C-alpha positions as CSV (number, residue, x, y, z in Angstrom):
1,X,2.4,61.8,135.5
2,X,4.0,64.9,134.1
3,X,3.8,65.1,130.3
4,X,5.8,68.0,128.8
5,X,8.5,68.2,126.1
6,X,10.5,70.6,128.2
7,X,12.9,68.7,130.4
8,X,13.1,71.8,132.7
9,X,9.3,71.8,133.2
10,X,9.3,68.1,133.9
11,X,12.1,68.3,136.4
12,X,10.8,71.4,138.3
13,X,7.3,69.9,138.5
14,X,8.7,66.6,139.6
15,X,10.7,68.3,142.4
16,X,7.6,70.2,143.6
17,X,5.6,67.0,143.8
18,X,8.4,64.7,145.2
19,X,9.0,67.0,148.2
20,X,5.4,66.3,149.1
21,X,6.0,62.5,148.9
22,X,4.5,62.0,145.5
23,X,5.8,59.3,143.1
24,X,6.1,61.0,139.7
25,X,6.2,59.5,136.2
26,X,7.7,61.7,133.5
27,X,6.9,61.6,129.8
28,X,8.4,63.8,127.1
29,X,5.3,63.8,124.9
30,X,2.0,62.0,124.3
31,X,3.6,58.9,122.6
32,X,5.9,58.4,125.6
33,X,3.0,58.9,128.0
34,X,0.8,56.3,126.2
35,X,3.7,53.8,126.3
36,X,4.0,54.3,130.1
37,X,0.2,54.2,130.6
38,X,0.2,50.6,129.3
39,X,1.9,49.7,132.6
40,X,0.8,52.4,135.0
41,X,-2.4,54.3,135.8
42,X,-1.5,57.5,137.5
43,X,-3.7,59.3,140.0
44,X,-3.5,62.5,138.0
45,X,-1.9,63.7,134.8
46,X,-0.3,67.1,134.2
47,X,-0.2,67.6,130.4
48,X,1.2,70.3,128.1
49,X,-0.5,71.1,124.8
50,X,2.3,71.6,122.4
51,X,4.6,68.6,122.1
52,X,6.2,66.6,119.2
53,X,4.8,63.3,118.0
54,X,1.5,63.6,120.0
55,X,0.2,66.8,121.5
56,X,-1.8,67.2,124.7
57,X,-5.1,67.3,122.8
58,X,-4.5,64.0,121.1
59,X,-3.3,62.5,124.4
60,X,-6.4,63.7,126.2
61,X,-8.6,62.1,123.5
62,X,-6.8,58.8,123.8
63,X,-7.0,58.8,127.6
64,X,-10.7,59.7,127.7
65,X,-11.5,57.0,125.1
66,X,-9.7,54.2,127.1
67,X,-11.9,52.5,129.7
68,X,-8.9,51.8,131.9
69,X,-7.8,55.4,131.9
70,X,-10.8,57.6,131.3
71,X,-11.3,58.3,135.0
72,X,-7.8,59.8,135.4
73,X,-8.0,63.5,136.1
74,X,-6.1,65.7,133.6
75,X,-4.7,69.2,134.4
76,X,-3.5,70.9,131.2
77,X,-0.7,73.3,131.9
78,X,0.2,75.4,128.8
79,X,1.5,78.8,127.6
80,X,-1.7,79.0,125.5
81,X,-3.9,81.4,127.4
82,X,-6.6,82.0,124.7
83,X,-10.2,80.9,125.1
84,X,-10.0,78.8,121.9
85,X,-7.4,76.5,123.5
86,X,-9.1,76.4,126.9
87,X,-12.5,75.6,125.3
88,X,-11.0,72.8,123.1
89,X,-9.2,71.3,126.1
90,X,-12.3,71.3,128.3
91,X,-14.4,69.9,125.5
92,X,-12.0,67.0,125.2
93,X,-12.3,66.2,128.9
94,X,-9.5,68.1,130.6
95,X,-10.6,68.7,134.2
96,X,-8.6,71.9,134.9
97,X,-6.8,74.3,132.5
98,X,-3.8,76.3,133.8
99,X,-1.5,78.7,132.0
100,X,2.3,78.9,132.5
101,X,3.9,80.3,134.5
102,X,1.8,78.8,137.3
103,X,2.0,79.3,141.0
104,X,3.1,76.1,142.8
105,X,0.4,76.5,145.5
106,X,-2.3,76.8,142.9
107,X,-1.1,73.7,141.1
108,X,-1.0,71.7,144.3
109,X,-4.5,72.9,145.3
110,X,-5.8,71.9,141.9
111,X,-4.3,68.5,142.2
112,X,-5.7,68.0,145.7
113,X,-9.2,69.0,144.5
114,X,-9.1,66.2,141.9
115,X,-7.7,63.5,144.2
116,X,-9.7,61.2,146.5
117,X,-9.3,62.3,150.1
118,X,-7.0,59.4,151.0
119,X,-4.5,60.6,148.4
120,X,-4.5,64.4,149.2
121,X,-1.0,65.9,149.5
122,X,0.0,67.9,152.6
């Protein structure tokens, strides 16, 4: 699941993942993501920090407090490069913190490192 308020970021990331055979859910913010998470449990979440209605921190807190979702790996991808933001994200339970712009290969390697071996992308 890609959660970002930028349609461009959502679509570009979706294309990167789909060309590797990944089914991708898209959400425009945390509220949209939580609505979709009622029906779907993704293998991994890619989450931005700054979004309207519900930001990435709030979304991470809700996911980590939900017994059905708390195991889902979260990669936070944001323009916020400061230690303050990274430390807060990691304290809330984010697995990997990346800054924009990111390298596609690095993102894919990070996703693969979080997935069970039978789900690893080629």
